[in-house]
ROSEKOL-573019 format. One record per residue: x, y, z of N, C-alpha, C in turn; residue in three letters. Coordinates in steps of 0.05 Angstrom, whole numbers, padded with zeros to 5 digits, always signed. Example, Ala and Ser with C-alpha at 12.3 -4.5 7.8 and 13.67 -1.06 7.14 Angstrom:
+00264-00114+00156+00246-00090+00156+00264-00066+00156ALA/+00257-00045+00142+00273-00021+00143+00258+00001+00157SER/
This chain:
+00017-00024+00000+00000+00000+00000+00017+00025+00000MET/+00010+00044-00016+00024+00070-00017+00003+00092-00012ILE/+00011+00112+00004-00008+00132+00013+00005+00159+00015GLU/-00010+00180+00008-00002+00207+00014-00022+00219+00033ILE/-00012+00232+00054-00030+00243+00075-00024+00272+00079LYS/-00045+00289+00074-00044+00318+00078-00019+00329+00063ASP/-00014+00319+00039+00009+00327+00025+00006+00354+00011GLY/+00027+00370+00012+00028+00396-00002+00054+00396-00018SER/+00052+00405-00043+00076+00407-00060+00078+00435-00071ILE/+00102+00446-00069+00108+00473-00079+00129+00472-00101LYS/+00126+00490-00120+00146+00494-00141+00155+00523-00139TYR/+00177+00529-00126+00184+00556-00120+00164+00567-00100GLY/+00152+00590-00107+00131+00602-00089+00103+00592-00096ASP/+00101+00576-00117+00075+00567-00126+00067+00541-00112ARG/+00043+00540-00101+00032+00516-00088+00018+00500-00109VAL/+00027+00476-00114+00015+00458-00135-00008+00443-00123LEU/-00004+00431-00099-00025+00417-00085-00024+00424-00055PHE/-00047+00423-00043-00048+00428-00014-00068+00409-00001MET/-00060+00396+00021-00078+00378+00035-00088+00354+00019GLY/-00070+00343+00003-00077+00320-00015-00074+00294+00000LEU/-00096+00278+00001-00095+00252+00015-00109+00231-00001SER/-00095+00209-00007-00108+00186-00019-00088+00162-00017PHE/-00098+00138-00021-00081+00115-00020-00087+00096-00043MET/-00067+00079-00049-00071+00057-00068-00064+00032-00053VAL/-00084+00015-00049-00079-00010-00035-00066-00031-00053ASN/-00056-00052-00040-00046-00075-00055-00068-00087-00073ASN/-00062-00092-00097-00081-00103-00116-00099-00082-00129GLY/-00092-00057-00126-00107-00035-00139-00090-00021-00160GLU/-00102-00012-00181-00089+00006-00201-00106+00031-00203ALA/-00094+00053-00197-00108+00079-00197-00092+00100-00212ARG/-00107+00118-00224-00093+00139-00240-00101+00166-00230ALA/-00081+00184-00230-00085+00211-00221-00084+00229-00245PHE/-00104+00245-00250-00106+00260-00275-00109+00289-00270CYS/-00089+00305-00279-00091+00334-00280-00079+00343-00306VAL/-00087+00366-00316-00075+00377-00340-00045+00382-00337PRO/-00031+00385-00359-00003+00391-00359+00003+00417-00343HIS/+00024+00416-00328+00034+00440-00314+00022+00444-00286GLY/+00005+00425-00277-00007+00429-00251+00004+00411-00229LEU/+00026+00397-00235+00041+00384-00214+00040+00354-00212GLY/+00028+00340-00232+00026+00311-00230+00054+00298-00230LYS/+00073+00308-00246+00100+00297-00246+00113+00301-00219THR/+00109+00325-00207+00120+00330-00180+00109+00310-00160SER/+00082+00305-00163+00070+00286-00144+00081+00258-00148LEU/+00085+00249-00172+00096+00222-00177+00124+00220-00165MET/+00140+00241-00169+00167+00242-00158+00167+00241-00128ARG/+00147+00254-00116+00145+00253-00086+00138+00225-00077ALA/+00122+00210-00092+00115+00183-00084+00139+00164-00084PHE/+00159+00170-00100+00183+00153-00100+00207+00166-00086VAL/+00202+00187-00071+00223+00199-00055+00243+00217-00070GLY/+00236+00226-00094+00254+00242-00109+00248+00272-00106LEU/+00226+00279-00093+00219+00306-00089+00206+00309-00061GLN/+00215+00326-00044+00204+00329-00017+00177+00343-00018PRO/+00160+00335+00001+00135+00349+00005+00139+00374+00022LEU/+00124+00395+00017+00125+00419+00034+00112+00413+00060ALA/+00091+00397+00060+00076+00388+00083+00066+00360+00079GLU/+00059+00346+00101+00048+00319+00098+00070+00298+00094GLY/+00061+00274+00087+00081+00253+00083+00070+00231+00064PHE/+00088+00216+00053+00082+00192+00038+00090+00168+00055VAL/+00074+00148+00054+00080+00124+00069+00077+00099+00052SER/+00092+00078+00059+00091+00053+00045+00085+00032+00066ILE/+00062+00019+00063+00053-00001+00083+00053+00011+00111ASP/+00046+00036+00113+00044+00050+00139+00070+00062+00149GLY/+00093+00057+00135+00118+00068+00143+00124+00093+00128GLU/+00129+00116+00141+00135+00141+00127+00159+00138+00110PRO/+00158+00150+00086+00181+00151+00067+00198+00174+00074LEU/+00219+00169+00089+00238+00190+00098+00261+00192+00079LEU/+00273+00216+00077+00296+00219+00059+00318+00198+00064PRO/+00323+00192+00089+00344+00173+00096+00338+00145+00088SER/+00312+00139+00082+00304+00112+00075+00297+00108+00046ASP/+00301+00129+00030+00293+00127+00002+00306+00104-00013VAL/+00332+00100-00009+00346+00079-00024+00335+00052-00016ARG/+00328+00048+00009+00317+00023+00018+00290+00018+00006LEU/+00272+00039+00006+00245+00036-00004+00245+00032-00034PHE/+00265+00043-00048+00265+00041-00077+00268+00012-00086ARG/+00278-00005-00069+00280-00034-00075+00252-00046-00079ARG/+00232-00033-00068+00205-00043-00069+00188-00029-00091PHE/+00201-00012-00107+00187+00004-00126+00197+00001-00155MET/+00179+00002-00174+00186+00006-00202+00176+00034-00209SER/+00193+00051-00221+00185+00078-00228+00193+00084-00256TYR/+00174+00093-00272+00179+00101-00300+00172+00131-00302ILE/+00191+00148-00306+00185+00177-00307+00173+00185-00333PRO/+00163+00210-00334+00152+00220-00359+00173+00227-00379GLN/+00193+00241-00370+00215+00250-00388+00238+00230-00387ASN/+00243+00218-00410+00263+00197-00412+00283+00204-00434MET/+00309+00198-00429+00329+00200-00449+00336+00172-00459GLU/+00342+00170-00484+00350+00144-00495+00376+00134-00481PHE/+00376+00109-00472+00400+00099-00458+00424+00097-00477PRO/+00448+00094-00465+00472+00092-00480+00476+00065-00493LEU/+00462+00045-00484+00465+00018-00495+00458+00017-00524CYS/+00473+00002-00540+00468+00002-00569+00443-00015-00575ARG/+00440-00038-00563+00418-00056-00569+00398-00056-00547GLN/+00373-00062-00555+00351-00064-00535+00357-00086-00516VAL/+00367-00108-00525+00373-00131-00507+00393-00123-00485SER/+00413-00107-00492+00433-00098-00472+00420-00079-00453ASP/+00402-00061-00463+00388-00042-00445+00372-00057-00424PHE/+00357-00077-00433+00340-00092-00414+00357-00106-00393VAL/+00378-00119-00401+00396-00133-00383+00409-00113-00363LYS/+00415-00089-00372+00427-00069-00354+00408-00062-00332THR/+00382-00060-00337+00362-00054-00317+00362-00075-00295LEU/+00367-00100-00302+00367-00121-00282+00392-00121-00265PHE/+00413-00106-00274+00438-00105-00259+00438-00082-00239LEU/+00417-00065-00240+00416-00043-00220+00414-00054-00192LEU/+00427-00039-00174+00427-00049-00146+00399-00053-00134ARG/+00381-00035-00142+00354-00038-00130+00339-00062-00141VAL/+00350-00075-00163+00337-00099-00174+00354-00124-00169ASN/+00373-00121-00151+00391-00144-00145+00375-00168-00135GLU/+00382-00191-00146+00369-00216-00138+00345-00224-00155GLY/+00337-00207-00174+00315-00214-00192+00327-00227-00217VAL/+00319-00251-00223+00330-00266-00246+00318-00257-00272GLU/+00335-00253-00292+00326-00244-00318+00318-00269-00335TYR/+00296-00267-00349+00287-00288-00367+00277-00276-00393SER/+00290-00281-00415+00281-00271-00441+00254-00282-00448LYS/+00249-00307-00441+00223-00319-00447+00200-00304-00434ARG/+00203-00298-00408+00183-00284-00394+00180-00255-00404LEU/+00203-00243-00412+00202-00216-00423+00186-00216-00448LEU/+00189-00236-00465+00174-00237-00490+00144-00240-00485MET/+00138-00254-00464+00109-00256-00456+00098-00229-00450ASP/+00114-00213-00435+00105-00185-00429+00103-00169-00455GLU/+00121-00173-00473+00120-00158-00498+00095-00165-00514TRP/+00087-00190-00513+00063-00197-00528+00038-00182-00517ASP/+00037-00180-00491+00014-00166-00478+00015-00136-00485VAL/+00039-00125-00486+00042-00096-00491+00045-00090-00521LEU/+00041-00110-00538+00041-00106-00567+00068-00096-00577LEU/+00089-00107-00567+00116-00101-00576+00125-00124-00595LEU/+00136-00117-00618+00146-00137-00636+00171-00150-00625ASP/+00172-00176-00624+00195-00190-00612+00221-00184-00627ARG/+00219-00177-00652+00243-00171-00668+00257-00146-00658GLU/+00244-00129-00642+00256-00105-00631+00279-00112-00611LEU/+00279-00136-00601+00298-00145-00581+00327-00141-00591TYR/+00331-00147-00617+00358-00145-00628+00362-00119-00643ASP/+00344-00101-00641+00347-00075-00655+00363-00056-00638LYS/+00372-00034-00650+00386-00013-00636+00365+00003-00620ALA/+00373+00012-00596+00355+00028-00579+00345+00052-00595VAL/+00363+00064-00610+00356+00088-00625+00335+00083-00647SER/+00330+00058-00653+00309+00051-00673+00281+00051-00661ASP/+00279+00051-00635+00253+00050-00621+00241+00078-00620LEU/+00215+00079-00622+00200+00103-00616+00199+00108-00586SER/+00192+00132-00578+00189+00138-00549+00168+00119-00537VAL/+00146+00115-00551+00125+00098-00540+00134+00069-00537GLY/+00150+00059-00556+00161+00032-00554+00180+00029-00531GLN/+00197+00049-00527+00216+00048-00505+00202+00048-00478LEU/+00181+00064-00476+00165+00064-00451+00153+00037-00446ARG/+00143+00024-00467+00131-00003-00463+00153-00023-00456ARG/+00177-00020-00467+00199-00038-00459+00204-00036-00429VAL/+00204-00011-00419+00209-00007-00390+00186-00018-00374MET/+00161-00016-00384+00138-00028-00370+00142-00058-00369MET/+00151-00070-00391+00154-00099-00391+00174-00108-00370SER/+00195-00093-00366+00215-00099-00345+00202-00097-00318VAL/+00186-00076-00314+00172-00072-00289+00154-00096-00283ALA/+00142-00107-00304+00125-00131-00301+00141-00155-00291GLY/+00166-00157-00300+00182-00180-00291+00194-00176-00263LEU/+00197-00151-00255+00209-00146-00229+00190-00152-00206LEU/+00164-00151-00211+00144-00157-00191+00148-00141-00165HIS/+00152-00115-00168+00155-00098-00145+00128-00093-00132LYS/+00127-00090-00105+00101-00085-00092+00088-00059-00100PRO/+00104-00039-00110+00094-00013-00117+00104-00006-00145ILE/+00085+00002-00163+00092+00010-00190+00081+00038-00194VAL/+00099+00057-00201+00091+00085-00205+00100+00092-00234VAL/+00081+00101-00250+00087+00108-00278+00075+00135-00284ILE/+00092+00153-00294+00083+00179-00302+00077+00179-00332ASP/+00052+00184-00340+00043+00185-00368+00049+00158-00383GLU/+00037+00136-00374+00042+00111-00389+00031+00111-00417PRO/+00011+00129-00423-00002+00129-00449+00010+00150-00468PHE/+00031+00164-00459+00043+00184-00475+00058+00172-00499MET/+00053+00183-00523+00066+00174-00547+00059+00146-00556CYS/+00036+00136-00547+00027+00110-00554+00006+00112-00576GLN/+00004+00091-00592-00016+00091-00614-00043+00081-00604ASP/-00062+00081-00622-00090+00074-00614-00092+00046-00604GLU/-00076+00027-00615-00078-00001-00607-00063-00006-00581ALA/-00042+00009-00576-00025+00004-00553-00038+00013-00527SER/-00053+00035-00527-00064+00046-00503-00082+00027-00488SER/-00102+00014-00502-00118-00006-00487-00101-00030-00477PRO/-00080-00037-00492-00063-00059-00483-00048-00052-00457ALA/-00040-00027-00456-00026-00017-00432-00046-00017-00408ILE/-00071-00008-00413-00091-00008-00391-00095-00036-00381ALA/-00097-00055-00399-00100-00083-00391-00076-00093-00375GLU/-00052-00085-00384-00028-00094-00371-00027-00082-00342TRP/-00033-00057-00339-00033-00044-00313-00052-00059-00293LEU/-00075-00066-00303-00094-00080-00286-00084-00108-00279CYS/-00070-00120-00297-00059-00147-00291-00037-00145-00270ARG/-00020-00125-00272+00001-00121-00252-00011-00117-00225VAL/-00033-00101-00224-00047-00097-00198-00059-00123-00188ALA/-00070-00139-00206-00083-00164-00198-00063-00184-00186SER/-00037-00180-00193-00016-00197-00181-00008-00188-00154ASP/-00021-00166-00144-00016-00157-00116-00002-00131-00113GLY/+00007-00118-00134+00021-00093-00132+00002-00069-00128SER/+00012-00048-00116-00002-00022-00116+00008-00007-00140SER/-00011+00000-00158-00003+00012-00183-00015+00040-00184VAL/+00003+00060-00186-00006+00088-00188+00005+00100-00213LEU/-00012+00111-00230-00004+00124-00254-00014+00153-00255VAL/+00000+00170-00270-00009+00197-00275-00014+00201-00305ALA/-00035+00214-00312-00041+00219-00340-00055+00246-00343SER/-00049+00260-00364-00061+00286-00369-00086+00284-00385SER/-00092+00260-00397-00115+00257-00414-00124+00228-00414ASP/-00149+00224-00406-00160+00197-00405-00175+00190-00431ALA/-00183+00210-00446-00201+00206-00468-00189+00188-00490ALA/-00162+00191-00495-00150+00178-00517-00150+00147-00514GLU/-00152+00137-00489-00154+00109-00486-00181+00100-00475TRP/-00201+00117-00481-00229+00109-00478-00236+00103-00449ASP/-00225+00119-00431-00232+00115-00403-00253+00136-00394MET/-00273+00128-00380-00292+00147-00368-00277+00165-00348ASP/-00279+00191-00352-00266+00210-00334-00284+00216-00311LYS/-00275+00210-00287-00291+00214-00263-00282+00240-00250ILE/-00300+00258-00246-00293+00284-00234-00296+00283-00204ASP/-00274+00281-00189-00274+00284-00160-00257+00309-00155ILE/-00271+00331-00150-00258+00357-00150-00244+00362-00177ASP/-00254+00349-00198-00244+00354-00225-00221+00339-00234GLY/-00209+00320-00219-00183+00311-00227-00177+00281-00226GLN/-00193+00264-00214-00183+00236-00208-00201+00215-00221VAL/-00188+00194-00231-00203+00172-00243-00187+00146-00238PHE/-00198+00123-00246-00183+00098-00240-00192+00074-00254GLY/-00178+00051-00249-00184+00026-00262-00200+00007-00243PHE/-00213-00012-00255-00224-00034-00240-00204-00057-00243ASN/-00189-00062-00222-00167-00082-00223-00177-00111-00224GLU/-00203-00115-00217-00213-00142-00215-00219-00154-00243LYS/-00231-00138-00261-00239-00149-00286-00227-00134-00310ASN/-00208-00115-00304-00194-00100-00324-00212-00082-00341SER/-00237-00078-00332-00254-00059-00346-00251-00032-00334SER/-00257-00011-00349-00255+00016-00339-00279+00022-00322LEU/-00275+00035-00300-00297+00038-00281-00295+00065-00266CYS/-00317+00071-00253-00319+00095-00237-00307+00091-00209SER/-00295+00113-00198-00285+00112-00171-00301+00132-00154LEU/-00327+00133-00158-00343+00152-00144-00342+00148-00114LYS/-00336+00124-00105-00335+00119-00076-00309+00129-00064GLU/-00289+00135-00080-00264+00145-00070-00265+00174-00064GLN/-00257+00183-00041-00257+00211-00034-00229+00221-00034SER/-00223+00240-00052-00197+00251-00054-00199+00282-00053VAL/-00185+00294-00034-00187+00322-00031-00164+00336-00046ASP/-00171+00352-00066-00151+00366-00082-00159+00395-00082ILE/-00141+00412-00071-00146+00440-00070-00126+00454-00088LYS/-00134+00464-00111-00115+00477-00129-00111+00506-00120GLU/-00087+00515-00124-00080+00542-00117-00074+00557-00143GLN/
C-alpha cells in the first residue's frame, strides 16, 4: 500500500497541491489525472522519494518515506518517469539486461522468455529485441520499460504518463497490462493528463481523479473514493 497524507507540493513560491490525501492498496491500479503543468509529475516524484513534500508525508505499508530511507524503499518500487532519455546501450537486449543489474533490482533473475510474454501483452514486436535502442520510438521504449517492471514484480509500481506517445492499439493494451500487474498484488499508481485517448470514463472528483477496475480490467468509476484536491 502506498499513501499520501495531507500532502502539499510547492514549485518555488507556487503551491501545486495542498492537503492532498489518498491511498492505493495492494491489488489496486489507480490513475491521477490533472492537465499539464499542474504538478502531476512532481506528485509522482514525491511518491518515489525524489521530491520532498512541503507538508504531509508519503508512506509505504504504513511506514513514512523519509529521505534517509529512500534507497531502501526504492527496492520495493518500479518507477517510470515522464521524461526519458534514450540509454547509451546500443541494443535493446543490452538495455533490458542493464536494468536487471541495477542495485535496486539485485536478486531478480532475468528471463528472455518471460520478457517476450510481457512484450506480447504490450504489443511489442519480438524482433525489436535485437534492434538498436535508437530505432525505437518513445512509445516503444516506454513499453519496454513497462515490460521490465512486469518482470520485477515490485510491490509498488509508479508510472508517469504511461499512455504518452502510444498509438491507438497500444493504449488499451497498456490499460489491460496495468490492471494485470495490480491483480498480481502490486499497488499501481499512474499519472495521466488525458483519459479520453484510451477510452476511459473520466470521473470528476474535484475535477481531477479517475481509476481502473483491477478485478476485471474494465474501466470503471471511482465515485466511492474521496480525494481532496485544492488547487491554488
